[in-house]
N, C-alpha and C positions, 0 to 999 in steps of 0.2 A: 603406375602398377605398384601394389604393395610389395615390399621386400621382406620375405619371411626370414627368420633366423635359421630355420632348418626345414628342409623338405625331406621326408622319409619315404623312400620308394620301397613298398612292400609292407603289407599288413599282416604278416605272420607273427608268431610269438616274439621273435626278436625285434621286428619293426614296432610291435606294440610296447615292448620293453623300452625301446628308444623314445617313444612318445611319452611314456610315463616319466622318464628321466628329464626330458625337455620341459614337461609341465612343471616338475618340481623346481626347476631353475627359473621359471617364469618366462621362458623363451617362447616366441611365436613359432608354431610348428604346424605342419599338416602331414598326415600319412596318406599316401596315394596307393590304393590297392586295386589291381585289375579285376579282382573277383570279389567274393564275399569275405567276411572276416575269417582269418586263417584259412585262406582258400586252398592251400596245399593239403592241410589236414582234412578239410571237407571232402577232398577228392581221394583220400585214402580209402581202402576197403572198409565196408561198413562194420565189420566185426574185428577190425584190427586192434591188437593189444600192443602197447608200447613196450619196448625193451627196458626203458627207464622207469623207476618208481615215481610216484606222483610228486614227492617233495623235490625231486631233481628236475621237474618240469615247471616248478614255480617260478614266477618272475616278481620282482619287487617285494619279496617276502610275503606275498599274498598266499595264504594256505590253499593247497589243492587237495581236497578231500575226495578220495575215490573208494569204491566198494572193495576192490582188491588192491594189493600193494602196487601192482602195475596197472595203470588205468587204460581204459579203452577209448576208442575214437570219440564216441558220443560224449564221454565225460570231459575229454579235452576240449571239444567244441563248446560245451557249457561253461567251462572254466574260463577260457580266453574270451568268449563273447561277454560274459559278465564283467570281466575286467574292463573291457572297452566301454560298455554301457554305464557301469557304476562309476567309472572315473570320467565319464563324459569326454573321452578322447576325441580329438579333432581328426576324424578319418573320413576320407572320401572313397566310397566303394565303387566297384565296376568302372574304374577310371584307369586306363592303361597308359603308362609313361612310355612315350616313343623316343624321346631324345633328352639328353642333358648336355648342355654346352656351357663353357665358361667364357664370359666376356666382361672386360673391365672390372675384374675382381669378383663379380657375382655370377651365379649360375642361372641360366635360363632353362626351365624345365617345360617341355611341351608334352601334353597328354592328348588323348583323343577327345578331350572335352574342354581343356583350358590351357592357359600358359601361366607360369609362375616365375618369380624371381626369388632367389634365395642366397644367403651368405654361405650356408653350408648344406651339403647333401649327404644323406646316408643311404646306401644301397643295401637293402636286406631282402633280396628277391629269391633266395633259396636256389634250388636246382631241379624242381619237380616238373618243370614245364616242357622240357625237350627230351624225349626218349632216345636212348642209344639205338640207332637203327641197325638192322642186320644187313641191309642192302642186298636182298635176295629177291628173285622174281616172285611175285605174288604177295609181297609184304603189304601192299596197299589194298588188298582185297578187304571187303566188308567183314569177313569172318576173322580177321586178324585185329587184335587190340593190344596196345602197349600199356593199358591201364586195366585194373581189375576192381570190380566193385562188390558184386554179390554172387554167391555160388548157385543160387536157385536157377538162374538163366541157363546154366550148363548141365542141368540134370538130364540124364538119359542121352547125353551127347558124347561123341568121341572128341576128347579135348587134349590138345598138345600144349603143355606148359614149358616154356623155354626159359631157363635160368636156374641158378643154384643159391640165390640169396633169400633173405627173409620173405620178400614179397612173392617170389615164385613158390617157395615151399608152403607158405600159408595158403596160397591159392590152390596148389595141388591137393593139399589135405582137405581143405573145406569142400572143394568141388567133388572129390572122391566120396566124401561123406554125404553129399547130397545126390549121389547116384550117377556121376559122370564117370566115363571110362577114361582114366587119365594116363597119358604118357608124359614122362618128364625127360626133357632133353637138356643135358648138362655138358657144357664145353670142357670142363675139367674132369679129373678122375674120381671126384667124390662130391657129396653135398657140401656146400660152403661151410667153412669152419666158423664164420661169424653168425650163422643161423642161431636164433634164440635157443639157449641151452635146454629149455623145457620142450622145445619143438623138434630139435634135431634127432633125438632118439625115436620120436614118433614116425617121422618120415623114413628113417632108415629101416625101422621095423616093417612098415607098410611095403617098402620096396622088397625087402628080403622074403616076405610072405607072398609076394606076387600081386598084391592088391593094386599097386601102382607100378607100371613098367618104366624103369629108368634106363636111359641110353647115355652112358658116360663117354667122355672124350669125343663128343659128337657135335656136329654143326648142322644147321638147316641149309639145304641146297636149293630147294624150291617149294613153293606153296601153291596149290591149285584149289579149285572149288571143292574137291572131294578127297584130296590127298595132301600129305606133307612128306617131302622126301628129305631124308637126313643122310649125312655121311659120317661114318664111324670107322674105327679100326677094323671092323668086321666087313666093311664094304658099304654100298649104298642100299638103303632100305626105304621103301615107300609104304607109308602107313595110311589107312583109311582115316579120314579126319573131317570133323564138322566145324570145329573152332580152334583158333590158336590164341594163346595168351603169351605174347612175347615180352616177358618181364625181365628185360636185359639191362635195366638200370636207366638212369637219367643224367642230365648234365646241365650246368648253368648256361645261361644265354651269353656265350662268350662274345658274340657279335655286338651285343648291347654294351658290354664292358669296354670293348676295344673302340667302339664308336665314341665313348666318353673320353678316351685317351688313357685308360688304365693299361699299364704294361702287364703282359702275361709272359710266363716263362716259355722258352722256346722248345720245351720237351713235351712229352705226351701228357704230363701232369697239368699243364696250362695254369700254373698257380698265379693268381693275381698279385701284383706288388703292393705291399702295405707294410706300415710300421707295426710290429706286433705289440708295441707298448701303447699305441694310441689308435690303431686301426685306420690311420690316415693313409691314403694311397699316394702314388707318385704325383697326384694332382692335389695341391694344397686345398684343404677344407672339403675334400671329397673322401668319404669314409666308406668302408665295407663292414658289415656286421652279419654274423650268423654263418650258415653252412656254405654260403657262396665263397667264403675265404679259402675253401679247400680245392677249388678248381675241379679237376676230374677225380680227385680223391674225396669223393662224396661221403665216404665212411669215417672221415677224420673229425668232422664237426657235427654236433647234435645240439638240440635245445639246451641240454644240461651243461655242456662245456662252452657254449657260446653266448649264453644269456648275460655273462659279465661284459660282453662287448659294449652294451648300452652305457654302462657307467663309465667304462674306459673312454669312450668317445666323448661323453658329456664332460668328463673331467678335463679333457684336452681343449674342448670348446670353451669351457669356463676359464681356463688358464689364459687362452688367447684373448678373451673378452676383458679379463682383468688387466692384462698387459696393455691392451689398447686404451683402457680407461686411465691407467696410470700414466701412459705416455701423453694423453690428451690433457691431463691435469698438470703435467710438468711444464 
């Protein structure tokens, strides 16, 4: 079986950046992505606008030109797709990695299609796959979704949006403007402070004028086919309801990391162990890149501040290869 220099798990922006750096060094590599190119971005809401400006989403110095300063989802899909195709990156799509184990110095990677051997592995899988569950009765009903795509579906419906972050606030505003009757259920005392600065005043004004009903310091107690029951400081309230968008955040696949042997902090943050100068984990030649480095602190890492991980990792791999070459020649 061929031994690859690098197997990259995850074909998002950071996984793509790692592939570009590996190609520059002339290393054999393959990117394994369980979905389409930049699968997480593809599953973002159709009308989503990034918080970051386009130049901060660029990788490898390739210009990202967008109509507005802050690009939208469809522009990002076009940008990253063109990078993959124009650079002829070696990427295998719709191939999910199930396990990564280290034996005799190399890694064995098993996907749902193939097996690979690699000297180095980079995990750049993000955190968008597993929603934070509320663990309440009725959460598994068909009317409940942890992902939001398009507001048209909820027009003329009684919609409960749960959450106070960007995803929840964007959904509440979009659905309200497409004719949904929106109730916003927020666990804390106010709309999240990290909501995009041009969006936060909009949602606050809609709440104050009564267009969107907000329930602060509230949690969901139960969901049924026709109602949602919430608990607040004012007591228990049952609201008529057609659909629920539980946009309560997402988390990395910690089980996947632990199965590989990566150490996680024993607190609620579940921070994976890695060297911040090289991105190498407690397992030699196994690296982390991108937002997965933040554990449960999913707001700490973005494309703009983690795109440097690719060059950091490749610099470390290059140094190791140079050291081995010097040793073998001595």
